[in-house]
C-alpha positions as MATLAB code, in Angstrom:
seq = 'XXXXXXXXXXXXXXXXXXXXXXXXXXXXXXXXXXXXXXXXXXXXXXXXXXXXXXXXXXXXXXXXXXXXXXXXXXXXXXXXXXXXXXXXXXXXXXXXXXXXXXXXXXXXXXXXXXXXXXXXXXXXXXXXXXXXXXXXXXXXXXXXXXXXXXXXXXXXXXXXXXXXXXXXXXXXXXXXXXXXXXXXXXXXXXXXXXXXXXXXXXXXXXXXXXXXXXXXXXXXXXXXXXXXXXXXXXXXXXXXXXXXXXXXXXXXXXXXXXXXXXXXXXXXXXXXXXXXXXX';
ca = [
      19.074  -13.180   19.204;
      20.576   -9.905   17.961;
      19.665   -8.187   14.738;
      21.922   -8.956   11.780;
      21.985   -6.811    8.650;
      23.646   -7.457    5.320;
      25.586   -4.228    5.114;
      27.141   -3.965    8.547;
      27.442   -5.532   11.963;
      27.389   -3.781   15.292;
      30.561   -4.104   17.340;
      30.407   -5.563   20.832;
      33.414   -4.736   23.053;
      34.392   -6.874   26.040;
      34.975   -5.666   29.566;
      36.183   -9.069   30.770;
      39.791   -9.204   31.917;
      39.952  -13.006   31.934;
      38.892  -14.539   28.600;
      38.871  -18.197   27.600;
      39.415  -18.982   23.909;
      37.470  -22.115   23.053;
      35.409  -23.951   20.447;
      34.639  -27.513   21.480;
      35.938  -28.867   18.177;
      39.666  -29.275   17.668;
      41.579  -27.799   14.746;
      39.533  -24.621   14.271;
      42.313  -22.198   15.231;
      41.992  -21.625   18.992;
      45.730  -21.510   19.621;
      46.358  -19.281   16.609;
      43.577  -16.977   17.790;
      44.976  -16.872   21.332;
      48.485  -16.009   20.145;
      47.341  -13.349   17.683;
      44.799  -11.737   19.992;
      47.374  -11.640   22.775;
      49.994  -10.043   20.529;
      47.460   -7.595   19.070;
      46.177   -6.446   22.460;
      49.760   -6.007   23.675;
      50.590   -3.947   20.570;
      47.577   -1.782   21.428;
      49.054   -1.032   24.846;
      47.649   -3.665   27.195;
      49.704   -5.872   29.511;
      48.682   -9.360   28.390;
      49.418  -12.927   29.445;
      48.373  -15.909   27.336;
      48.017  -19.225   29.166;
      48.219  -22.684   27.597;
      45.906  -25.064   29.479;
      46.265  -27.946   27.004;
      48.303  -30.037   29.438;
      50.227  -32.808   27.683;
      49.807  -31.276   24.214;
      51.551  -27.927   24.571;
      51.473  -25.835   21.366;
      51.040  -22.169   22.245;
      54.767  -21.771   22.962;
      55.594  -23.060   19.463;
      53.077  -20.781   17.721;
      54.612  -17.832   19.580;
      58.200  -18.928   18.928;
      59.009  -19.208   22.627;
      59.491  -22.982   23.001;
      63.235  -22.738   23.573;
      62.719  -20.447   26.561;
      60.372  -22.673   28.578;
      61.869  -23.603   31.958;
      58.859  -23.862   34.276;
      55.223  -24.424   33.376;
      51.698  -24.021   34.719;
      51.752  -27.310   36.664;
      55.050  -26.311   38.314;
      53.336  -23.138   39.536;
      50.254  -24.946   40.852;
      52.382  -27.534   42.644;
      54.558  -24.871   44.259;
      57.756  -25.854   42.450;
      58.324  -22.279   41.302;
      56.871  -18.811   41.707;
      54.338  -17.591   39.173;
      56.729  -14.880   38.013;
      59.408  -17.513   37.304;
      57.155  -19.413   34.900;
      56.115  -16.346   32.899;
      58.007  -15.898   29.618;
      58.230  -12.371   28.288;
      58.015  -11.928   24.520;
      60.994   -9.967   23.228;
      59.171   -8.657   20.143;
      56.048   -7.229   21.772;
      56.273   -5.195   24.943;
      54.004   -6.370   27.774;
      53.204   -9.758   26.193;
      53.824  -12.852   28.331;
      53.276  -16.605   28.046;
      52.483  -19.122   30.801;
      53.112  -22.503   29.107;
      51.432  -25.845   29.754;
      53.263  -29.003   30.816;
      54.139  -31.577   28.159;
      54.796  -34.413   30.607;
      51.679  -34.384   32.790;
      47.991  -35.035   32.164;
      44.923  -32.855   32.673;
      44.147  -34.452   36.049;
      47.131  -32.560   37.486;
      45.343  -29.265   36.832;
      43.133  -28.185   39.735;
      40.368  -25.722   38.783;
      40.519  -23.978   42.156;
      44.301  -23.647   42.119;
      44.140  -22.396   38.529;
      41.539  -19.783   39.443;
      43.760  -18.580   42.290;
      46.761  -18.230   39.956;
      44.728  -16.280   37.415;
      43.449  -14.012   40.174;
      47.074  -13.369   41.182;
      47.967  -12.425   37.605;
      45.250   -9.783   37.549;
      45.361   -8.475   41.112;
      49.065   -8.755   41.979;
      50.938   -8.915   38.672;
      48.872   -6.124   37.098;
      47.806   -7.793   33.851;
      45.108   -5.962   31.907;
      44.032   -9.102   30.078;
      44.442  -12.865   30.578;
      43.741  -15.068   27.527;
      43.331  -18.791   28.236;
      43.894  -21.257   25.387;
      41.400  -24.043   26.094;
      41.986  -27.660   25.037;
      39.589  -29.247   22.560;
      36.520  -31.059   23.840;
      34.079  -30.461   26.680;
      35.641  -32.578   29.419;
      37.684  -31.580   32.470;
      40.281  -29.621   30.494;
      37.672  -27.256   29.102;
      35.944  -26.886   32.471;
      39.230  -26.001   34.160;
      40.158  -23.502   31.422;
      36.766  -21.802   31.728;
      36.708  -21.828   35.541;
      38.253  -18.356   36.061;
      36.824  -16.819   32.874;
      34.595  -13.749   32.836;
      34.348  -13.800   29.058;
      34.868  -16.159   26.132;
      35.935  -16.031   22.501;
      34.282  -18.931   20.696;
      36.246  -19.738   17.547;
      34.205  -21.285   14.753;
      34.940  -22.356   11.172;
      32.263  -21.927    8.475;
      31.315  -25.607    8.414;
      28.329  -27.419    9.919;
      30.272  -29.606   12.383;
      32.176  -26.640   13.779;
      29.010  -24.558   14.164;
      27.211  -27.419   15.913;
      30.094  -27.872   18.375;
      30.194  -24.118   18.952;
      26.485  -24.173   19.774;
      27.134  -26.829   22.416;
      30.089  -24.982   23.938;
      28.118  -21.717   24.110;
      25.468  -23.484   26.179;
      28.099  -24.850   28.558;
      29.729  -21.432   28.940;
      26.374  -19.836   29.757;
      25.648  -22.577   32.298;
      29.048  -21.924   33.890;
      28.175  -18.241   34.329;
      30.492  -16.756   31.693;
      28.940  -13.336   31.112;
      30.477  -12.054   27.870;
      30.575  -14.488   24.953;
      31.750  -13.325   21.531;
      32.224  -15.146   18.234;
      35.343  -15.214   16.045;
      34.658  -16.693   12.601;
      37.941  -18.142   11.366;
      39.097  -19.356    7.926;
      36.312  -17.800    5.893;
      36.721  -18.135    2.102;
      34.656  -15.438    0.360;
      34.789  -17.150   -3.047;
      33.373  -20.376   -1.603;
      30.673  -18.376    0.185;
      29.766  -16.662   -3.101;
      29.467  -20.042   -4.845;
      27.249  -21.405   -2.086;
      29.853  -23.966   -1.004;
      30.531  -22.505    2.451;
      28.423  -21.071    5.258;
      28.334  -17.286    5.223;
      28.943  -14.976    8.163;
      25.241  -14.241    8.281;
      24.328  -17.923    8.414;
      26.658  -18.598   11.349;
      25.741  -15.533   13.368;
      22.020  -15.988   12.922;
      22.086  -19.640   13.965;
      24.330  -19.220   17.006;
      22.788  -15.946   18.173;
      26.078  -14.799   19.712;
      27.508  -11.323   19.373;
      30.309  -11.172   16.781;
      33.796   -9.855   17.389;
      35.899  -10.887   14.406;
      35.841  -12.400   10.916;
      39.200  -13.841    9.812;
      39.735  -14.963    6.194;
      41.534  -18.139    5.148;
      45.155  -17.094    4.646;
      48.217  -19.222    3.889;
      50.219  -16.563    5.706;
      48.912  -18.068    8.963;
      50.664  -21.358    8.205;
      53.886  -19.503    7.456;
      53.648  -17.432   10.655;
      52.969  -20.568   12.724;
      55.932  -22.411   11.241;
      58.305  -19.545   12.040;
      56.792  -18.887   15.480;
      55.628  -15.352   14.822;
      52.003  -14.247   15.312;
      50.497  -12.991   12.049;
      49.657   -9.591   13.578;
      53.392   -8.863   13.623;
      53.571   -9.153    9.824;
      51.503   -8.066    6.844;
      48.824  -10.639    6.067;
      45.060  -10.492    5.623;
      44.522  -12.718    8.640;
      46.897  -10.657   10.747;
      45.011   -7.471    9.864;
      41.714   -9.193   10.698;
      43.007  -10.299   14.115;
      44.196   -6.749   14.796;
      40.749   -5.402   13.894;
      39.214   -8.014   16.212;
      41.429   -6.860   19.078;
      40.430   -3.246   18.455;
      36.745   -4.183   18.605;
      37.355   -6.068   21.843;
      38.747   -2.852   23.303;
      35.732   -0.842   22.173;
      36.856    0.693   18.882;
      34.177    0.908   16.188;
      36.019   -0.997   13.458;
      33.888   -1.957   10.429;
      33.440   -5.619    9.537;
      33.958   -6.929    6.001;
      30.890   -6.553    3.792;
      28.634   -9.585    4.127;
      27.951  -11.786    1.121;
      24.473  -12.804    0.079;
      22.806  -15.840    1.674;
      24.166  -19.067    0.246;
      21.289  -21.459    0.810;
      23.013  -23.203    3.716;
      20.972  -21.281    6.268;
      17.783  -23.293    5.789;
      19.622  -26.606    6.146;
      21.472  -25.404    9.233;
      18.238  -24.186   10.778;
      16.771  -27.649   10.336;
      19.843  -29.187   11.960;
      19.368  -27.063   15.075;
      15.573  -27.131   15.015;
      15.373  -23.369   14.462;
      12.406  -22.093   12.465;
];
């Protein structure tokens, strides 16, 4: 477990080219994180592809505003119905940002882990992508295992609530067992006023319990809902969450970007320790 101070956090960059964005629990902001991190990294000069692996429940294309341009999807590529380059959708707003959408009409059994790994390898080795971000489906079943199969690193998205932290703890263990080397935490939807009142887990609580290196802290922001509804990642506008995602992307690349100042302990830490059996 790393050392956590109240005044500052160390930054922990990621060397991994292939990164799965996951959480275990649904509804914590994985797809939003994938879209914003992809757009932010592309704005910072990387060639990025974001891949939706939530077969049957495709959403990443909508969050990115690219749903009307989907012709082929990931399953079409794996089944040889089209070339990989034909399925890639280039974002017109951000140079070097691409989407590989999931299928809406198939189920997760159509997604072969080995075939998926081969396609991801092609994206890196032949198509020249600097970073591949994989939007994992919720849960810990076959969809998650397939999404994590080619991953060298992981962004675990967690909300400041006990159920989300517990699911994140489980998913971290599975990622480590699968050999994912670089695991970083993105704390999403933090409400500083609730933390100050003792009604929400603080950053310090979450990081100390999970023992995973932090990468980003994103505040609750209604601008995220607006950006999702209009299909434009928040990093392309001017919102608190968008700025936080951009800072997170800079840390991923190795920039020493300060974190927000931590609030005092809220009293949740002792209860959460008991939940996980941590003394």
